[in-house]
TORTOR-608227 format. One line per field, with one value per residue (C-alpha): x, y, z. Coordinates in steps of 0.2 Angstrom, whole numbers. Example, Ala and Ser with C-alpha at 12.3 -4.5 7.8 and 13.67 -1.06 7.14 Angstrom:
BEGIN
xx	c(62 68) $
yy	c(-22 -5) $
zz	c(39 36) $
END
This chain:
BEGIN
xx	c(-256 -257 -266 -274 -279 -276 -280 -277 -281 -284 -292 -283 -294 -287 -296 -288 -288 -303 -305 -292 -297 -280 -264 -247 -232 -241 -230 -235 -222 -224 -213 -210 -197 -189 -187 -195 -203 -211 -227 -231 -247 -259 -273 -291 -294 -284 -299 -308 -294 -290 -282 -268 -262 -260 -248 -236 -248 -260 -274 -281 -300 -304 -321 -326 -341 -345 -338 -322 -312 -307 -297 -296 -279 -282 -266 -264 -253 -252 -256 -256 -253 -240 -237 -236 -234 -238 -231 -241 -234 -241 -242 -256 -258 -269 -269 -267 -280 -275 -288 -284 -293 -286 -269 -275 -269 -277 -274 -287 -284 -294 -279 -290 -307 -317 -308 -320 -308 -302 -288 -276 -258 -258 -243 -245 -231 -233 -218 -221 -215 -206 -196 -202 -220 -226 -241 -246 -262 -269 -284 -289 -307 -312 -303 -307 -288 -272 -255 -247 -229 -226 -209 -212 -194 -192 -210 -214 -230 -231 -247 -250 -268 -271 -287 -298 -317 -325 -339 -330 -315 -299 -295 -280 -282 -267 -270 -255 -253 -250 -231 -230 -235 -228 -228 -246 -257 -273 -282 -300 -310 -324 -335 -334 -315 -308 -295 -284 -294 -311 -306 -297 -313 -323 -311 -310 -329 -332 -318 -325 -317 -327 -343 -341 -338 -354 -364 -357 -361 -379 -381 -375 -386 -401 -398 -394 -410 -420 -413 -416 -435 -436 -429 -440 -455 -450 -448 -465 -473 -464 -470 -488 -487 -480 -492 -506 -499 -494 -512 -516 -503 -510 -528 -522 -512 -526 -541 -533 -529 -536 -538 -543 -545 -533 -517 -517 -499 -489 -484 -466 -469 -480 -465 -453 -465 -468 -449 -452 -436 -435 -435 -442 -455 -469 -462 -463 -480 -486 -480 -487 -505 -504 -501 -516 -527 -521 -526 -509 -511 -527 -529 -542 -547 -543 -556 -556 -568 -581 -581 -581 -564 -550 -535 -525 -524 -521 -512 -514 -501 -510 -495 -479 -468 -472 -462 -447 -446 -435 -426 -437 -453 -444 -440 -457 -466 -454 -466 -481 -493 -499 -512 -499 -506 -497 -504 -497 -493 -482 -473 -469 -463 -451 -444 -441 -433 -421 -414 -412 -396 -401 -417 -408 -396 -410 -420 -405 -401 -419 -418 -403 -409 -425 -416 -406 -422 -431 -416 -417 -436 -434 -421 -433 -446 -434 -430 -448 -454 -440 -434 -419 -407 -395 -408 -414 -396 -394 -410 -407 -389 -393 -405 -393 -379 -390 -394 -375 -372 -386 -379 -362 -369 -380 -366 -378 -390 -405 -418 -413 -418 -436 -434 -420 -431 -445 -433 -427 -445 -449 -434 -438 -456 -449 -438 -454 -463 -448 -448 -456 -448 -462 -454 -470 -488 -504 -507 -490 -493 -510 -503 -489 -502 -514 -500 -495 -512 -515 -500 -506 -523 -517 -506 -522 -534 -538 -545 -559 -574 -570 -587 -593 -584 -597 -593 -577 -571 -568 -552 -545 -538 -529 -521 -505 -501 -505 -492 -479 -481 -481 -498 -508 -510 -515 -528 -535 -537 -546 -558 -561 -565 -577 -586 -588 -578 -569 -551 -556 -551 -568 -576 -588 -574 -574 -561 -552 -548 -542 -530 -522 -522 -513 -500 -497 -494 -483 -473 -470 -458 -447 -448 -432 -422 -427 -423 -406 -402 -407 -395 -381 -384 -384) $
yy	c(325 341 355 370 383 384 370 369 350 334 318 301 287 270 253 238 221 210 204 216 230 236 243 247 258 271 283 297 307 321 322 339 341 325 330 319 326 315 322 322 313 325 321 319 337 344 342 356 368 380 370 383 379 360 363 348 336 322 315 298 295 276 269 251 241 223 221 232 245 261 276 293 301 320 329 348 358 375 367 381 377 364 345 335 316 307 290 281 265 254 236 225 207 193 201 183 170 151 138 125 111 115 120 139 155 171 190 204 222 237 248 262 265 280 293 306 310 300 289 284 277 265 254 239 229 214 204 187 181 167 171 157 152 137 147 165 170 188 198 216 221 239 241 236 235 231 224 210 205 190 184 167 164 180 180 197 203 220 227 243 250 264 269 264 263 278 268 254 251 245 228 217 198 186 167 155 138 138 136 154 159 145 156 163 158 166 149 146 131 130 118 112 111 124 121 133 129 133 149 155 151 161 176 176 175 190 201 217 213 197 205 219 206 197 213 218 200 201 218 212 196 207 219 204 195 211 214 196 197 214 205 190 202 211 195 189 205 205 187 192 206 195 181 192 196 178 173 186 177 160 167 172 157 146 155 163 148 155 174 180 198 212 213 230 233 239 226 229 226 211 203 206 199 183 182 180 188 183 200 198 204 199 211 226 221 220 238 244 236 244 261 258 252 268 279 285 278 275 259 259 247 253 245 244 252 238 243 225 217 224 230 238 245 263 270 288 294 304 306 310 305 287 289 297 284 273 272 257 268 281 269 262 279 289 292 299 310 328 319 309 293 279 262 245 243 258 252 236 245 256 241 233 248 251 233 219 225 242 237 223 235 246 231 223 239 240 222 226 242 232 217 230 238 221 215 230 228 209 213 225 212 199 212 214 196 184 179 191 178 191 198 180 175 191 189 171 173 187 177 162 173 180 162 158 173 168 151 158 170 158 144 131 131 120 134 143 129 133 152 147 134 147 159 146 141 160 162 147 153 170 162 155 172 183 179 195 206 219 225 223 231 221 230 225 207 207 213 200 186 192 192 174 168 176 167 151 154 158 142 132 141 125 118 131 137 155 158 158 175 183 196 191 209 208 199 215 222 205 204 215 203 187 194 195 176 174 165 178 166 152 163 168 150 146 161 158 140 143 157 149 163 162 169 180 198 208 221 208 201 206 220 208 197 213 217 200 200 217 211 195 205 217 204 195 209 204 185 183 195 185 168 176 181 165 156 167 164 145) $
zz	c(773 764 773 764 776 795 806 825 828 818 823 816 819 823 824 834 827 830 848 854 866 873 866 873 869 859 851 839 828 817 801 792 779 784 802 814 830 844 851 869 876 884 897 894 903 889 877 886 884 870 856 854 872 867 852 852 861 856 866 864 865 865 862 866 858 855 838 839 849 841 846 840 841 842 837 841 830 820 803 790 772 773 771 787 790 806 811 824 832 846 850 854 860 853 836 828 830 830 827 839 830 813 806 803 809 804 806 803 805 799 795 789 797 801 790 782 768 753 757 743 741 756 759 771 777 788 795 803 819 812 796 786 781 771 765 765 758 760 755 756 760 757 740 722 717 726 722 734 735 746 752 762 765 774 781 773 765 756 749 739 739 726 733 748 746 755 763 770 782 774 781 778 781 782 782 786 794 813 812 807 824 836 851 849 863 857 852 849 844 832 823 809 810 799 786 775 760 768 777 760 751 763 763 744 741 754 747 739 723 722 728 715 702 707 707 690 684 691 684 667 668 672 657 646 651 649 632 628 634 624 608 610 612 596 587 593 588 571 569 572 560 547 551 547 530 528 530 517 506 508 504 487 484 488 480 465 455 439 435 418 424 417 428 437 432 416 404 408 427 422 413 427 439 430 426 407 402 384 375 356 344 356 369 357 351 370 372 357 360 377 370 359 374 383 368 365 348 339 328 314 301 283 272 253 241 244 262 268 265 276 266 280 297 301 316 322 335 349 360 351 366 362 346 354 368 358 341 335 337 327 314 312 313 302 288 297 287 291 303 312 304 295 288 293 275 274 290 281 265 276 284 267 259 274 272 285 291 296 304 314 321 328 333 342 351 357 364 373 381 386 393 405 410 414 424 435 437 441 454 462 462 470 484 488 487 490 508 513 519 527 538 543 548 557 567 571 575 587 596 598 603 617 622 623 633 645 646 650 663 671 671 664 679 676 680 664 652 651 645 634 625 624 616 604 599 597 585 575 573 568 555 546 547 543 525 518 532 529 513 504 505 503 486 480 484 477 461 461 465 451 438 443 443 426 418 426 418 401 400 405 394 385 400 401 389 385 379 398 399 387 374 365 365 383 378 369 386 389 372 377 392 382 369 382 384 365 366 356 341 352 360 343 337 353 351 333 337 352 343 327 317 301 299 284 285 286 296 304 314 333 337 348 333 323 337 335 316 317 330 319 303 312 320 303 300 314 313 303 314 330 321 315 333 340 329 334 352 348) $
END
């Protein structure tokens, strides 16, 4: 012991083995710097004296109770800032218990009990009466870590304990067959008959190490189940939220079979939504017609001197940014007059004068740029609307990992089957509803469904009567989106037939037909280029 400060006395508690209430041959020695000094035993009346008059003595104060016998060894000395060791030796009888109706001998002793200070680095040595023992099992209660060295041939047990628990006594337990204590007369009889295996199991299960492991296991199990329940609640809430949106999805899939309303998105977004990735003259015409629809360009009819037959179409650029958006626009609108106007015939002449090779170079560059832009937009659409497989695998994998951990912790006990089945069912439901992962808004999905329904409607236009939609010019705003699909000529023929119109170019034709005539004449300049590029691809 290392004493910091000045002490006149210290009390060293000792606890006798279980069932023992007497001791013999008590000896207390003080060791300072390797020198051993035996202390004198004082009398009970010395306790009332001044401690300084008792230097070099020790007084024993035993305490008896039902469970155990303890004694406080009070040592008197001038202990001032020095390191002192005390060696206490005594003998007791009946420390070992033999079970008369079983081949079991057991020794239990609280070697450290009643200390109010931390006790560390404890060495325990036990030597058997008989030098040889068939079996020697030992345990330490009151510590979570210790190291045991057993020599059965010599009958020696050495235990090192780094640290004792402050709230419990440090008890050593030794279990052997009865032949290790042949001359022990302390015999008891119990029912049922004990065996080495049953006693060893009891001591093992009640050791502080195992109790601590059970406590940690129980705590870990509680935390894991709490996390599992919270995870299940999260999945369930997420499923409900997704379920509401899924109902929203089903509503549109079910009731929006046909839609002849103008899509609420730009033609480029529309093309990426419907996955129509073929970039050609119709793609450009759709963008140009949308610019006309948004008043970025004004389309006018250029009549001849008789003011009835139409000779040409005139384009007036309102927003110059449209021209500088790409080189193809710059090429087509390079000969604008002072009013930022150009006729379709002048565009055709420009293309003829530049030559097919030069025009094709600009045209193919525009197609390449558009293809890259559409791929990026289509990838964004897939990220929004397609099932995120990685998220599904992570969510489901986490759920089943928790299930396996719980199975391991619960050691497969049957009363865990119901919550595990419930968790599996919950995770499977979540797989079904986790598809959209809250990555879309209702407005986004409505736009997506509208576009899909519009495509389906245009492809099935022969199944309906277009006249029921009223004025033919209502179709004018739909023409850019129909051009994307390459079905503008098909729609034109359908409208001419049902509205009993001729295909003659005159000012009596509806503006919707003029839009499609203009688109057809401009597209004719690029037919050869698209065919040429298609042949190269083949």
